[in-house]
C-alpha positions in Angstrom: 0.1 -0.1 0.1 1.2 3.6 -0.9 1.7 6.6 1.4 -0.9 8.1 -0.7 -3.6 5.2 0.3 -2.6 5.1 4.0 -3.1 8.9 4.2 -6.4 8.7 2.2 -7.9 5.8 4.6 -6.6 7.1 7.8 -8.5 10.4 7.4 -11.7 8.8 8.3 -10.3 8.0 11.7 -11.3 9.9 14.7 -8.2 9.9 16.8 -7.0 11.3 20.3 -6.3 15.0 21.5 -3.6 14.3 23.6 -0.5 16.0 21.6 0.3 19.3 20.5 3.5 19.1 18.9 4.4 16.0 16.6 7.8 15.3 15.7 8.4 12.8 12.6 12.1 11.7 12.4 12.9 10.4 8.8 15.6 8.9 7.1 13.4 8.9 3.4 12.7 5.2 3.6 9.5 3.7 3.0 8.7 2.8 6.8 9.6 6.6 7.5 7.5 7.7 5.0 4.5 5.8 6.4 5.5 7.0 9.7 5.0 10.5 8.2 1.4 9.6 6.9 0.3 8.4 10.2 1.6 11.7 12.0 0.0 13.9 9.5 -3.1 12.4 10.3 -2.7 13.0 14.0 -1.6 16.5 13.8 -4.5 17.2 11.4 -7.2 15.9 13.7 -5.7 17.1 16.7 -4.9 21.0 15.1 -1.3 19.6 16.7 2.0 21.4 15.3 3.9 18.9 13.2 7.9 19.2 12.7 10.2 16.9 10.5 13.7 16.3 11.2 16.6 14.4 9.3 20.0 13.6 10.9 22.8 13.2 8.7 25.0 10.2 9.5 27.9 11.0 12.2 31.2 10.7 10.7 33.9 10.8 13.1 36.4 12.4 10.2 34.4 15.4 9.9 34.2 16.0 13.6 37.4 18.2 13.8 36.4 20.3 10.7 34.5 23.6 11.2 32.7 23.6 7.7 33.7 20.6 5.8 32.6 20.5 2.1 31.5 16.9 2.4 29.2 17.4 4.9 27.5 20.7 3.1 27.1 18.5 0.0 25.5 16.0 2.3 23.3 18.5 3.8 22.1 19.9 0.4 21.3 16.8 -0.8 19.4 16.1 2.6 17.4 19.3 2.3 16.6 18.8 -1.5 15.1 15.5 -0.8 13.2 16.8 2.4 11.9 19.5 0.2 10.7 17.0 -2.6 9.1 14.5 0.2 7.1 17.5 1.8 5.9 18.5 -1.7 4.8 14.6 -3.0 2.4 14.8 -0.2 0.8 17.9 -1.6 0.1 21.7 -0.6 -2.9 20.4 1.7 -0.1 18.9 4.2 1.0 21.5 6.3 4.4 20.7 7.8 5.4 23.6 10.2 9.2 22.9 10.5 11.5 20.7 8.4 15.1 20.4 9.9 18.4 18.7 9.0 20.8 17.8 11.9 24.1 16.2 12.1 25.6 14.0 14.8 24.4 10.8 16.3 20.9 10.2 15.5 19.2 9.4 18.7 21.1 11.9 20.6 20.3 14.6 17.9 16.4 13.7 18.1 16.5 13.6 21.7 17.8 16.8 21.9 15.3 18.2 19.9 12.4 16.8 21.5 13.4 18.8 24.7 14.2 22.2 22.7 10.8 22.0 21.0 8.9 20.6 23.5 7.7 17.7 21.6 5.2 15.8 23.2 5.1 12.6 20.5 7.8 11.3 18.5 6.6 9.1 15.6 9.0 6.9 13.8 8.9 3.7 11.1 11.1 0.7 11.5 12.1 -2.0 9.5 12.3 -3.9 13.0 16.0 -5.0 12.1 19.3 -4.5 13.2 21.9 -1.9 12.1 23.2 1.7 12.6 23.1 3.3 9.2 19.5 4.5 8.8 16.6 5.4 11.3 14.2 2.8 10.1 16.6 -0.2 11.1 15.7 -1.6 14.3 18.8 -0.4 16.9 18.3 3.4 16.3 14.7 3.2 16.7 14.8 1.3 19.7 17.5 3.3 21.2 15.2 6.0 20.8 12.1 4.8 22.3 14.2 4.1 25.3 15.7 7.8 25.8 13.1 9.7 24.3 11.5 12.2 27.0 8.3 11.9 25.4 6.0 8.8 24.2 6.9 7.1 21.1 4.6 6.0 18.1 6.6 3.2 16.4 5.2 2.3 12.9 6.7 -1.2 12.5 6.9 -3.4 9.5 3.7 -5.4 9.9 2.0 -2.2 11.4 -0.7 -2.0 8.5 -2.3 -5.5 9.3 -4.8 -4.2 11.9 -5.8 -0.8 9.7 -6.0 -3.2 6.4 -8.1 -5.8 8.1 -10.2 -3.7 10.8 -10.1 -0.1 9.1 -8.4 2.9 11.0 -8.8 4.1 14.4 -8.1 2.8 17.7 -10.8 0.2 18.5 -9.1 -2.0 20.9 -6.2 -0.8 22.9 -3.8 -3.6 24.5 -1.7 -2.0 27.6 0.9 -4.6 28.1 2.8 -3.9 31.7 5.3 -5.5 33.6 4.8 -2.9 36.5 7.9 -1.3 36.2 8.5 2.2 36.0 7.7 2.6 32.2 4.7 1.1 32.5 3.5 3.1 35.5 4.2 6.3 33.0 2.3 4.4 30.1 -0.9 4.0 32.2 -2.4 7.3 32.2 -1.8 7.5 28.3 -3.5 4.2 27.7 -6.5 5.3 29.6 -6.6 8.9 28.0 -6.5 7.3 24.5 -9.3 4.7 25.4 -11.6 7.1 27.0 -10.9 9.6 23.5 -11.4 6.7 21.2 -14.2 5.0 23.2 -11.9 1.9 22.6 -12.0 -1.5 24.4 -9.2 -1.5 26.8 -7.3 -4.6 27.6 -4.6 -4.9 30.7 -2.3 -7.6 30.1 0.4 -8.9 32.2 2.7 -11.9 31.5 4.5 -14.0 34.2 7.6 -15.7 33.0 7.6 -19.3 32.9 9.1 -21.0 35.9 12.6 -22.4 34.8 12.9 -26.0 35.0 16.1 -25.6 37.2 14.6 -23.2 39.8 15.6 -23.7 43.4 12.4 -23.9 44.4 11.8 -27.4 42.8 13.5 -30.6 44.5 15.9 -31.9 41.9 15.0 -35.6 43.7 11.2 -35.1 43.8 8.8 -37.3 41.8 7.6 -35.6 38.5 4.0 -35.4 39.9 5.0 -33.6 42.7 7.1 -31.0 40.9 4.3 -30.5 38.2 1.9 -30.0 41.5 4.3 -27.6 42.5 4.9 -25.8 39.5 0.8 -25.9 39.0 0.7 -24.1 42.6 3.2 -21.3 42.0 1.4 -20.6 38.6 -2.1 -20.4 40.3 -0.7 -18.1 43.2 1.5 -15.7 40.8 -1.5 -15.1 38.4 -4.2 -14.4 41.7 -1.7 -11.9 42.9 -1.1 -10.3 39.1 -5.1 -10.0 38.5 -5.3 -8.3 41.9 -2.3 -6.0 41.0 -4.0 -5.2 37.1 -7.2 -4.5 38.8 -5.6 -2.2 41.1 -4.4 -0.3 37.8 -8.0 1.0 37.4 -9.1 4.1 38.9 -12.3 4.6 40.8 -13.5 6.6 37.9 -12.2 5.8 34.5 -14.4 7.4 32.4 -14.1 4.3 30.0 -17.4 3.6 28.0 -16.3 0.1 27.5 -15.6 -2.6 30.2 -11.8 -3.1 31.1 -10.6 -6.7 30.4 -7.7 -8.1 32.8 -5.4 -11.0 31.2 -2.8 -12.9 33.1 -1.1 -15.2 31.5 2.3 -17.3 31.6 4.9 -16.9 28.9 7.7 -14.7 27.8 6.5 -11.0 27.6 7.2 -10.5 23.7 5.3 -13.8 22.7 2.5 -13.0 25.6 1.9 -9.7 23.7 2.0 -10.8 20.0 -0.3 -13.6 21.0 -2.9 -11.2 22.8 -2.7 -8.7 19.9 -3.7 -11.3 17.7 -6.7 -12.7 20.0 -8.1 -9.2 21.1 -7.8 -8.0 17.4 -6.2 -5.0 18.6 -5.3 -1.7 16.7 -2.8 -0.4 19.3 -0.2 -1.5 21.9 0.7 0.9 24.7 4.1 -0.4 27.0 6.7 0.9 29.1 10.0 0.8 27.8 12.3 0.7 30.8 15.3 2.8 30.9 18.9 1.0 31.2 22.2 2.1 32.2 23.1 1.8 28.4 20.1 2.5 25.8 22.5 2.0 23.1 23.5 -1.5 24.4 20.1 -2.4 25.0 19.0 -1.7 21.4 21.4 -4.1 20.5 19.8 -7.0 22.1 18.0 -8.7 19.6 15.6 -10.6 21.9 14.6 -7.8 24.0 10.9 -7.5 24.8 10.2 -4.1 23.0 12.0 -5.2 20.0 10.2 -8.2 19.3 7.1 -6.6 19.8 7.6 -3.5 17.6 8.8 -5.8 15.2 6.2 -8.4 14.9 3.1 -6.4 16.2 0.5 -6.2 13.6 -0.5 -2.9 14.8 1.6 0.5 16.0 3.5 0.4 19.3 3.1 3.5 21.5 5.9 3.4 23.9 6.9 5.7 27.0 10.6 5.3 28.7 10.5 5.1 32.4 
């Protein structure tokens, strides 16, 4: 599906009015173009300001030079491509600011968010590793872990929900690990569900108990060990269901009843299974900060990476 078709389809949807200044980071790839299209719709329906940024690849060979000729050529080429991108969308699509920066991508984008008081970053990703382009997974994941605002990521399979169920957020899945990121993302999930009059599903996944757990006797009969695992799973499930229900405020303002789901699986698999089962249009989750967001971005099996890469809908994350 082309960018123009995606824009046309999305304009019929009603979206939330929670954001006032939206930033799209682009590397001119097709995933970034799709992200720009989605951001344009959000900006139009929220009467929000929209800015577009492209970050020139950081080259240490230029770092000591005051005004390198090669960098000027790259900047001129990027500015031309930025103008061509905006012109292709048509004059009715208003983009307030276009910027070309130079330096490490994630650092430059994060600094711009602070400077311009951005309250939503929109990025596209192919969901693969690599450092050269913003649309590649590692830079995108580093951004969503350090960005001081919510990040809406349009992954490689994010069109599935819109194509099969139409535009708009009808079912929102909030996946929580009860961490700091989840705590910050929860109010946003409720706000979006209220504005969209959407069904909200609160999900928590319990990691499977490893077979080598110290709580199980290595010499216990198989039946006894199985009973202990089952008891542990049921106790954990009841405790987590109570925690999930405590997340619901007394006056939620939601039109549809909230659904609480606790499963036993690794987080990415559980989130993706639930997103398919409940046919959700948006996944909201926290992205816990680490000592090194850059290092975390290169762990291919990290939960956020796997969810974004395989989700059939956009993923909204809040760093905690």
